[in-house]
C-alpha positions in Angstrom: 17.6 18.8 -30.6 18.2 16.8 -27.1 15.3 19.1 -25.4 13.0 18.8 -27.9 13.3 15.5 -27.8 13.0 15.0 -23.9 10.2 17.1 -24.0 8.6 14.9 -26.3 9.1 12.0 -24.8 7.3 13.4 -21.5 4.7 14.7 -22.9 3.8 11.3 -24.2 4.8 9.2 -21.3 2.5 11.7 -19.3 -0.7 11.6 -22.2 -0.1 7.5 -21.5 0.0 7.7 -17.7 -3.6 10.3 -18.3 -4.6 7.4 -20.4 -4.2 4.8 -18.1 -5.7 6.2 -15.2 -8.5 7.1 -17.1 -9.3 3.3 -18.4 -8.1 1.8 -15.4 -11.1 0.1 -13.4 -13.5 0.6 -16.8 -14.3 -3.1 -18.3 -11.6 -4.8 -20.3 -14.1 -6.1 -23.1 -13.1 -8.5 -26.0 -9.2 -8.4 -24.4 -10.3 -10.9 -21.8 -12.6 -14.3 -22.8 -15.1 -14.8 -19.3 -14.1 -18.5 -19.4 -10.3 -18.2 -19.9 -8.3 -18.6 -17.0 -6.5 -15.4 -15.6 -2.7 -16.0 -13.5 -3.4 -14.6 -10.2 -0.7 -12.2 -8.0 -2.2 -12.7 -3.9 -0.1 -10.5 -1.9 -0.3 -11.5 1.6 0.1 -9.5 4.9 1.2 -11.2 8.4 -1.3 -11.4 11.0 -4.9 -10.2 10.1 -3.8 -9.6 6.6 -3.5 -12.9 5.5 -6.6 -14.5 7.7 -8.9 -12.0 5.6 -7.2 -12.7 2.5 -7.8 -16.6 3.1 -11.3 -16.0 3.5 -11.7 -13.5 0.5 -9.7 -16.4 -1.3 -12.8 -19.3 -0.2 -15.2 -17.4 -2.1 -13.5 -16.9 -5.5 -13.5 -19.5 -8.7 -10.3 -21.2 -7.8 -10.7 -22.5 -11.9 -10.7 -18.9 -12.6 -8.3 -17.8 -11.1 -5.1 -19.9 -12.0 -2.2 -20.3 -11.4 -2.3 -18.7 -8.6 1.2 -17.1 -7.0 1.0 -16.0 -3.1 3.9 -13.3 -2.3 4.8 -12.8 1.4 7.6 -10.6 3.1 10.7 -12.1 3.3 10.4 -11.7 7.0 6.9 -13.5 7.4 7.3 -17.5 7.7 3.8 -18.3 8.6 1.5 -16.4 5.9 3.3 -18.6 2.9 2.2 -21.7 5.4 -1.3 -21.0 5.4 -1.5 -20.4 1.7 -0.1 -24.2 1.1 -2.5 -25.2 4.0 -5.4 -23.7 2.0 -4.0 -25.2 -1.3 -3.6 -28.2 -0.1 -7.2 -28.3 0.8 -8.4 -27.3 -3.0 -5.7 -30.0 -4.1 -8.0 -32.6 -2.3 -11.4 -31.4 -4.0 -12.6 -32.9 -7.6 -13.4 -29.5 -8.8 -10.1 -28.0 -8.6 -8.0 -30.8 -9.4 -5.0 -29.9 -11.9 -4.8 -26.2 -10.4 -1.2 -25.1 -9.9 -0.2 -22.2 -7.6 3.5 -20.9 -6.4 5.0 -19.5 -3.6 7.3 -16.9 -3.1 9.0 -13.9 -0.9 9.7 -10.8 -1.4 12.7 -8.1 0.6 10.1 -5.7 2.6 10.7 -1.9 2.1 10.3 -0.6 5.6 10.4 -3.0 8.7 8.4 -2.0 11.7 10.4 0.9 14.0 13.4 0.7 11.2 14.5 4.5 10.6 13.2 6.5 7.4 16.6 7.2 6.4 17.5 3.3 6.1 14.8 2.6 4.9 15.5 4.7 1.5 18.3 1.8 0.5 15.7 -1.1 1.7 13.0 0.8 -0.1 15.3 0.3 -3.1 16.2 -2.7 -3.4 12.8 -3.9 -2.7 11.6 -1.9 -6.1 14.5 -4.2 -7.5 13.1 -7.5 -6.1 9.9 -6.6 -6.7 10.1 -5.6 -10.4 12.3 -9.3 -11.1 9.2 -10.9 -9.6 6.8 -9.1 -11.8 8.9 -9.8 -14.9 8.6 -13.4 -13.7 4.8 -13.8 -13.3 3.5 -11.0 -15.5 -0.3 -11.5 -13.7 -3.3 -10.9 -15.3 -4.8 -10.2 -11.5 -3.3 -8.5 -8.4 -5.0 -8.8 -5.1 -3.9 -6.8 -2.2 -5.5 -6.2 1.3 -3.3 -3.6 2.8 0.6 -5.1 4.0 3.1 -2.7 2.6 4.6 -5.2 0.6 1.9 -4.8 -2.0 3.2 -1.1 -2.9 6.2 -2.0 -4.9 3.9 -4.6 -6.9 0.7 -2.6 -7.6 3.2 0.1 -9.0 5.5 -1.9 -11.1 2.1 -3.4 -12.2 0.5 0.1 -13.1 4.0 1.0 -14.7 3.7 -2.2 -17.2 0.0 -0.7 -18.1 1.9 2.4 -19.2 4.8 0.9 -21.3 2.7 -1.9 -22.7 4.3 -5.1 -21.0 1.0 -6.5 -19.0 -2.5 -5.0 -18.3 -2.6 -6.2 -14.3 -6.2 -5.6 -12.8 -5.0 -4.9 -9.5 -7.6 -5.3 -6.7 -7.5 -3.7 -3.6 -9.4 -4.7 -0.4 -8.9 -2.6 2.5 -8.6 -4.1 5.9 -11.8 -4.6 8.3 -9.7 -2.9 10.9 -9.7 -0.3 9.1 -13.0 1.6 10.4 -12.6 5.5 10.2 -9.7 5.8 7.5 -7.6 3.8 5.3 -4.4 2.5 6.1 -0.9 3.8 4.9 -1.1 1.6 1.6 -4.6 1.8 1.1 -4.7 6.1 0.6 -1.1 5.8 -1.3 -2.9 3.3 -3.3 -6.5 5.1 -3.5 -4.4 8.6 -4.2 -2.3 7.9 -7.0 -5.3 5.9 -8.3 -3.5 3.2 -9.1 -6.1 0.1 -8.3 -8.4 -0.8 -10.9 -11.3 -1.4 -8.0 -11.0 -0.3 -4.3 -13.3 -1.9 -1.4 -13.6 -0.9 1.9 -15.5 -3.2 4.5 -17.0 -0.1 6.5 -19.9 2.2 5.3 -18.7 5.2 6.8 -15.2 4.9 4.8 -17.0 4.7 1.3 -18.6 7.9 2.2 -15.5 9.7 3.3 -13.7 8.0 0.0 -16.0 7.9 -2.7 -14.7 5.7 -5.6 -14.0 3.0 -2.7 -16.6 0.3 -3.1 -18.2 -1.1 -0.1 -19.1 -4.7 0.2 -19.4 -5.4 3.6 -17.8 -7.2 6.2 -15.6 -10.1 4.9 -14.8 -11.6 7.9 
């Protein structure tokens, strides 16, 4: 009986995973009103990642993607400051008055130069922290563009889809610095088919990865 139950559970779970992968990227239909604000999680990376994300946010309809939750690595002290500057400038605009934003930090799975052995433990800690944050936020939209910080958050967002907690649409924009091949984060998310829409900024990348969408240079 336990073996039968286990086989049944695994079969149902795998069917659900395949079903979510099949539905990922397809229109949500009537489940989301075109006028209803969408809670949005924005994953920031250090340096160029944050600069590119800020440029992307400048062209979004701010009243549509609200409230906004910014997340950066716990060791990244600059990205959230830039996000606060952006939000302060939006607060001064009459068209975005009353919109809200929150700023959070998350443990990193692996620091630059950290050994792979010790990164196993830090990855588990980061996953637990990401799970707590995702339960707290439960975003409808996830925006990311390459930092490793986004991996546990996207994985948990996908898991939430599988178990029916929340359907989060995940949008990944590969960094403009990636001309010939994807970053490790982009490659993982592309191969695992976790993201709903995958964008690249160079046409040769789109030819190499046909499920990606070429959107031109955003910088």
